[in-house]
C-alpha positions in Angstrom: 87.4 86.9 112.7 87.4 83.8 110.1 86.3 84.9 106.3 84.7 83.2 104.4 87.6 82.9 101.5 91.0 84.4 101.8 92.6 86.6 98.1 96.4 86.2 97.8 97.8 88.3 95.7 101.2 86.6 94.0 104.3 87.9 93.4 105.3 89.9 96.4 103.2 87.9 99.3 102.7 84.0 97.9 106.7 83.7 96.5 108.9 86.7 96.6 108.2 90.2 94.9 109.5 90.0 91.2 113.5 91.7 92.0 114.0 94.0 89.7 118.7 93.0 89.1 117.4 89.3 88.4 115.0 91.0 86.0 117.6 93.5 84.3 120.2 89.9 84.7 117.2 87.9 82.8 116.4 90.6 80.3 120.6 91.0 79.4 120.5 87.2 78.5 116.8 87.4 76.2 118.7 89.8 74.0 122.0 88.2 73.8 120.0 85.1 72.1 118.1 88.1 70.0 120.7 89.7 68.8 119.0 93.3 69.8 120.1 96.3 72.1 119.0 95.8 75.8 118.1 99.3 76.7 116.1 99.7 74.0 114.2 96.7 74.7 113.8 97.3 77.9 112.5 99.9 77.2 109.8 98.9 75.2 109.2 95.8 77.5 108.4 97.5 79.9 106.0 100.2 77.8 103.9 97.5 77.0 103.7 95.8 80.4 100.3 97.1 80.1 99.0 95.0 76.8 100.9 92.0 78.3 98.9 91.7 81.6 95.7 92.9 79.6 95.6 89.4 77.1 96.6 92.1 74.0 99.6 89.4 74.0 98.3 86.1 73.2 101.5 85.5 74.3 104.9 85.9 75.0 106.4 84.9 71.8 104.3 87.5 70.3 105.4 90.7 72.9 108.3 89.6 71.8 108.1 89.7 68.4 106.5 92.9 68.1 109.0 94.7 70.2 111.6 93.0 67.7 109.2 94.2 65.0 109.4 98.2 66.1 112.6 97.9 66.5 113.6 97.1 63.2 115.2 93.9 64.3 113.9 90.7 62.0 114.3 88.0 64.4 114.7 83.9 62.8 111.5 82.1 64.7 114.2 79.5 66.5 115.8 83.0 68.1 112.3 83.8 69.5 111.4 80.6 70.6 114.9 80.8 72.1 113.9 84.1 74.3 110.4 82.4 74.9 111.4 79.5 76.4 114.4 81.7 78.7 111.0 83.7 80.5 108.9 80.4 80.6 111.7 79.5 82.5 112.6 82.3 84.6 109.2 82.7 85.6 108.7 78.7 87.0 111.6 79.7 88.6 110.0 82.5 90.1 106.3 80.6 91.6 108.4 79.0 94.6 106.8 79.4 97.5 107.8 82.3 100.3 108.5 80.8 103.6 105.3 80.0 105.2 103.3 80.2 102.2 102.6 76.3 101.9 102.1 76.0 106.0 99.4 78.9 105.9 97.2 77.5 102.6 97.4 74.0 104.7 96.3 76.0 107.7 93.5 77.1 105.8 92.7 74.9 104.3 92.5 73.1 107.2 89.2 75.2 108.4 87.6 75.5 104.6 88.7 78.3 104.2 88.1 79.3 100.5 91.7 79.8 98.9 91.7 82.2 95.6 94.7 83.9 94.1 94.5 87.6 91.7 97.9 88.3 90.3 98.9 91.1 87.5 100.4 88.5 85.0 101.7 87.5 81.3 100.5 84.1 80.0 103.9 82.2 80.6 101.9 82.0 84.3 99.3 80.5 83.5 101.5 78.0 81.2 103.1 77.1 84.7 100.9 77.1 87.1 99.4 73.5 87.2 103.0 72.0 87.7 103.7 75.2 91.0 102.8 74.3 94.1 100.3 76.5 94.6 97.7 74.9 91.8 96.2 72.0 94.5 95.8 74.7 96.9 93.8 77.3 94.7 91.3 75.9 92.1 90.3 79.2 90.4 92.9 81.2 90.2 92.1 84.8 88.4 94.9 86.1 86.4 94.9 89.5 84.5 95.9 88.3 81.5 92.7 85.6 81.8 89.9 88.6 82.1 91.6 91.3 79.9 91.7 93.4 83.8 94.2 94.3 86.1 94.2 95.3 89.6 92.6 97.9 90.9 90.0 97.6 89.3 86.7 96.1 91.3 85.5 93.8 88.5 88.7 92.0 89.2 88.3 91.2 92.6 84.1 90.8 92.1 85.0 87.8 89.5 87.3 86.4 91.7 84.4 86.7 94.5 81.8 85.2 91.8 83.9 82.0 91.0 84.1 81.3 94.9 80.8 82.2 95.7 81.8 84.0 98.2 80.1 87.4 99.8 83.1 90.7 99.3 82.4 91.4 102.9 83.7 87.9 104.5 86.7 87.8 102.8 90.2 88.9 103.8 92.4 90.2 100.4 96.4 89.2 101.0 99.4 91.5 99.4 102.6 93.5 99.3 100.4 96.9 98.7 101.2 96.6 94.9 99.2 98.5 91.9 97.1 100.3 94.7 95.6 96.1 95.2 94.6 96.9 98.7 92.5 100.2 98.8 91.2 98.0 95.3 89.9 95.0 97.2 88.7 97.5 100.0 86.4 99.2 97.4 84.5 96.5 97.2 84.6 95.5 101.4 86.6 93.0 100.9 89.2 93.4 104.0 92.4 94.0 103.4 95.7 92.5 105.2 99.4 94.2 104.0 102.2 92.0 104.3 105.4 93.7 105.3 107.7 92.9 102.6 111.5 95.3 101.4 110.9 97.4 98.6 114.7 97.5 98.4 114.7 95.8 94.8 111.5 96.4 93.0 110.2 98.2 89.9 107.9 100.4 92.1 109.6 101.3 95.2 106.7 104.1 95.7 103.6 102.4 97.1 100.3 104.0 97.9 99.1 101.7 99.6 102.1 100.8 101.5 103.2 105.0 102.2 99.0 105.4 103.8 98.2 102.1 105.0 96.6 102.8 108.5 94.6 99.1 108.6 96.2 95.1 109.1 99.1 94.7 108.2 101.5 91.4 108.5 105.2 90.4 108.4 104.7 87.6 107.7 102.2 84.5 105.4 102.1 82.6 108.9 100.3 85.6 110.9 97.3 85.2 109.0 96.8 83.0 111.7 96.5 84.9 114.5 93.7 87.9 112.4 91.9 84.5 111.6 92.4 83.3 115.5 91.2 86.9 117.1 
């Protein structure tokens, strides 16, 4: 089936999943720069995830400073800036296409299938998006930080469809099942596709969408071609 558009998840789909091990190492670097306790900072960093990805914090600087204030630490502006730069570099490194990602996007583009993105992410992703290899393929991405809502809220999928001027019933959504994103897509009529990925090194290894999934699935991005050409 040739869809009007294919929407992709970002982390775990177009790029590697959000590695818990790498992130914890990165957190230790941040805390070293700030001279704050790693465990205490990490707990509040996870706790503020919702606020970070839905725009309550307008920047990573604000988020870091808020956590330090709550912990009772007054941090110099230059240290906040250094920690923010570390975060930005971590994000840039993360935005590397998975094997088959660019090949798949080129294939969709050759068929004139519209390409969209729906991602739960913090403001740093927006800062580096135009530098990424994806920006020339995905012109109107939908970032949770930008629209103030996250998956699986049906509104975020509707926003994505409006941006591309497509009917949800004629679209695919490809994701690794985090945040109940697949059932969220299907709630408005988008045909969801699970991309299978190892879950041993993620913060949310228990995913209802993955455990209960009986719909379409692929093991690598290039498998999408087979579903479209059926």
